[in-house]
C-alpha positions in Angstrom: 95.4 -13.3 188.4 98.1 -15.4 186.6 96.9 -17.8 183.9 98.3 -21.3 183.5 100.3 -20.8 180.3 101.4 -24.4 180.2 97.8 -25.5 179.8 97.8 -23.7 176.4 101.2 -25.1 175.2 102.6 -21.6 175.0 105.5 -19.9 176.8 105.3 -16.5 178.5 107.4 -13.7 176.9 109.7 -11.7 179.1 109.2 -7.9 179.0 112.3 -7.6 176.7 110.9 -10.2 174.2 107.5 -8.6 174.2 108.8 -5.1 173.5 111.2 -6.4 170.9 108.3 -8.2 169.1 105.9 -5.2 169.2 108.7 -2.8 168.3 109.5 -4.8 165.2 105.9 -4.7 164.1 105.7 -1.0 164.8 108.7 -0.2 162.5 107.4 -2.5 159.7 104.0 -0.8 159.8 105.6 2.7 160.0 107.7 2.1 156.9 104.7 1.0 154.9 102.7 4.1 156.0 105.6 6.4 155.3 106.2 4.8 151.9 102.6 5.2 151.0 102.5 8.8 152.1 105.7 9.4 150.0 104.1 7.7 147.0 100.9 9.9 147.3 103.0 13.1 147.7 105.1 12.2 144.6 102.0 11.5 142.6 100.4 14.8 143.5 103.7 16.7 142.8 103.9 14.9 139.4 100.4 15.8 138.5 101.0 19.4 139.6 104.1 19.6 137.4 102.3 18.1 134.4 99.5 20.7 134.8 102.0 23.6 135.2 103.9 22.5 132.0 100.7 21.9 130.1 101.1 18.2 129.5 
């Protein structure tokens, strides 16, 4: 079943446009998650170093 996209005043994306849009969001979210995991790892490592040095 094909919907009438013109009735909603939108245009249909080609497969290339759809994958480009979703791929862009994937990398944006991936960088945020990787950055947060890195921040948590650095915080834990810093705390462990402080404990080891007796600060």
